[in-house]
Structure formats: C-alpha cells, structure tokens
C-alpha positions in Angstrom: 240.7 148.6 201.8 243.8 150.6 200.8 241.8 152.4 198.1 239.1 153.4 200.6 241.7 154.7 203.1 243.4 156.5 200.3 240.2 158.2 199.2 239.5 159.3 202.7 243.0 160.6 203.2 242.9 162.4 199.9 239.6 164.0 200.7 240.6 165.2 204.1 243.9 166.5 202.7 242.2 168.3 199.9 239.8 170.0 202.4 242.7 171.1 204.6 244.7 172.4 201.6 241.8 174.3 200.1 240.1 175.6 203.3 242.8 175.9 205.9 241.4 179.0 207.7 239.2 177.1 210.2 241.8 174.7 211.3 244.5 177.4 211.4 242.3 179.5 213.6 241.9 176.5 216.0 245.7 176.0 216.1 246.3 179.7 216.7 243.7 179.7 219.5 245.2 176.7 221.1 248.5 178.6 221.5 246.8 181.8 222.6 247.3 183.7 219.3 245.3 184.6 216.2 245.8 182.5 213.1 248.7 184.0 211.3 250.6 183.1 208.1 252.6 180.3 209.6 249.6 178.5 211.0 247.9 178.6 207.6 251.1 177.3 205.9 251.4 174.5 208.4 247.8 173.4 207.8 248.3 173.5 204.1 251.5 171.4 204.4 249.6 168.8 206.4 246.8 168.9 203.7 249.3 168.4 200.9 250.9 165.5 202.7 247.5 163.9 203.2 246.7 164.4 199.5 250.0 162.8 198.5 249.6 159.8 200.8 246.0 159.4 199.8 246.8 159.5 196.1 249.6 157.0 196.6 247.3 154.6 198.3 244.7 155.0 195.6 247.3 154.2 192.8 249.2 151.4 194.6 
C-alpha cells in the first residue's frame, strides 16, 4: 500500500514540478493577481516535496 501511495505522490509531484504554470495561474487568480514568479516557485516547491515523499515511500 505504501508503494502505491508513494507512486501516486511521486507522479503528482513530478507533474507539479515540470508543469507548474496551470496551478500557478489558479493560485494567482485565487488571490486576484496574475501568476508571477513566486507562485511558480511555490508550486514547484510543493511538487519537489511531493516527489521526495513519494520516492521515500517507494524505497522504504
């Protein structure tokens, strides 16, 4: 079960890390602004964290 959750977390994290523009635009729109640099950085950080947790769950 942990490996399945790890694979899902890694996949979602990879998607957020590689293609952050759509989510960053949604975050910017939520706060009434356009997606800027910091929104993209925040989405990539969450994606990197998701990949790290997913990889850890896959290995352990």
